[in-house]
C-alpha positions, 0 to 999 in steps of 0.5 A, spaced: 116 142 515 111 136 515 111 132 522 108 125 523 103 125 529 101 118 529 101 117 536 101 122 542 101 119 549 099 122 555 103 122 561 101 124 568 106 130 570 105 128 577 109 121 576 116 122 575 118 115 573 113 116 567 116 122 565 123 119 565 120 113 561 117 118 556 124 119 553 124 112 551 118 110 548 116 110 540 111 115 540 111 121 535 109 126 541 108 126 548 103 130 552 105 132 559 099 132 563 097 137 568 089 136 568 085 129 568 091 124 570 093 129 576 090 130 583 088 137 585 093 136 591 098 134 586 098 139 581 103 144 584 108 138 584 106 136 577 108 143 574 115 143 577 116 136 575 114 138 568 118 144 568 124 140 570 123 134 565 122 139 559 128 143 561 132 137 561 131 135 554 132 128 552 126 127 548 129 126 541 125 128 535 118 127 539 114 133 539 112 135 546 106 138 549 104 140 556 096 140 557 094 145 562 088 145 566 081 148 563 080 156 563 075 155 568 079 152 573 084 155 579 090 152 576 090 154 569 094 161 570 100 158 574 100 152 568 100 156 562 106 161 566 110 155 567 108 152 560 110 158 556 117 159 560 118 151 559 118 152 552 115 146 549 113 145 542 106 146 544 100 147 549 094 143 549 088 147 552 082 143 555 075 145 553 076 150 549 069 153 547 069 160 544 074 164 540 074 168 547 078 162 550 083 162 545 084 169 546 085 169 553 090 163 552 094 168 547 094 174 551 097 170 557 102 167 553 104 174 550 104 177 557 109 172 559 113 173 553 113 166 551 117 164 544 113 165 538 115 157 536 110 155 542 103 152 538 097 152 541 092 146 541 085 146 542 081 140 545 074 140 542 070 137 548 064 141 548 057 142 544 059 149 543 066 147 541 063 142 536 058 147 533 063 153 532 069 149 530 069 153 524 069 159 528 075 156 532 079 154 526 078 160 523 081 164 529 088 161 527 088 166 521 090 171 527 097 169 528 097 171 536 092 165 537 098 160 535 093 155 533 096 149 530 090 144 531 084 140 535 084 134 539 077 131 539 075 129 546 069 124 545 069 122 552 067 129 554 062 130 549 059 124 550 058 126 557 055 133 555 051 131 550 048 124 552 050 121 546 052 114 548 059 112 546 058 105 542 063 101 538 064 104 531 062 111 534 056 111 529 053 117 533 059 121 533 061 121 526 057 127 524 061 131 529 067 128 528 067 130 520 064 137 522 071 138 526 075 135 521 072 139 515 073 145 519 081 144 520 082 142 513 078 149 511 083 153 515 090 148 514 090 146 521 091 139 524 086 134 528 088 128 532 083 123 535 081 122 542 084 116 546 081 109 547 079 108 554 079 100 554 086 099 554 085 091 554 081 091 548 087 090 543 082 089 537 077 095 539 083 099 539 086 097 532 079 098 529 078 105 532 085 107 530 083 105 522 077 108 523 080 115 525 085 114 519 080 113 514 075 119 517 081 124 516 085 124 523 092 126 523 093 121 529 091 119 535 092 121 543 093 115 547 093 113 554 097 107 555 104 106 552 102 099 550 097 102 544 103 106 541 106 100 536 099 099 533 097 106 533 104 108 529 103 102 524 096 104 522 097 111 521 103 110 517 102 110 510 103 103 507 109 101 503 105 100 496 102 107 497 108 110 498 111 107 492 105 109 488 106 116 490 113 116 488 111 113 481 106 119 480 110 124 482 116 122 477 111 121 472 108 128 472 116 131 473 117 128 466 118 133 461 112 131 456 107 132 462 110 138 465 104 142 463 099 137 463 093 136 468 092 129 467 096 123 465 095 116 464 099 111 469 099 104 469 092 104 465 088 109 469 087 117 469 091 121 474 090 128 475 095 133 478 090 133 485 093 126 486 100 129 485 099 133 491 096 128 495 102 124 493 107 129 495 104 129 502 104 121 503 111 122 501 113 127 506 109 124 512 113 117 510 120 121 510 118 124 516 116 118 519 123 115 517 127 121 520 124 119 527 128 113 527 122 109 531 
């Protein structure tokens, strides 16, 4: 099943009102957070509130992820135990750097008998993770890891590497493309990290468009005001969807059934374009099914 992941919004697990509001927002997914947005003395309350929120359902077709605390924290075992029992769509794990990290998560989920449908998402936030992105993505071949994809974390990478976060992210593009190639080589998804300057609407739109053009499947967000622009930018334009349908229809004609390339509206179109067109249509149809 193709699932739209244009916009995944972080919501602090310690804020009960935010958890309630998440059910009404037009994001494709909600990330119920136990990490950065939750103070140390509020972790236990956040854990309890997230468990209740997921059990109460009411999120419609939105994908629900729970972000736990990092594996070097004192909270992650309690976090993942709760998350595994709560049965969200996925668990987002910060600062994954090695395959051993993925295996530690897999072992814990296995120990508590977590449903096989719960996927794991790895946050790529360290220099080691970027360097070993291919190894991490390749670990998805072991179904025990449950690995569905990466979330690129530019802020933590900038902090660790001393690469400056500038508009346009020129210095980070080699790392971004490296991680995107790793996911595509192993059939995984990848989401862009959040844009912190909430008030800069134009800067946000530019970064969304850049992320889309680099190949991200969508973007993680830190404020509801960012959802509509993000959805619009990551939605295939109507003209592109219409063109995709035309390409598929042309290749389905009996006279083109065995041909690798055809002429369409005066240009050559290959079967690879038909494969790309199928994905465009699948995403467009999935977005329409979301109903927002």
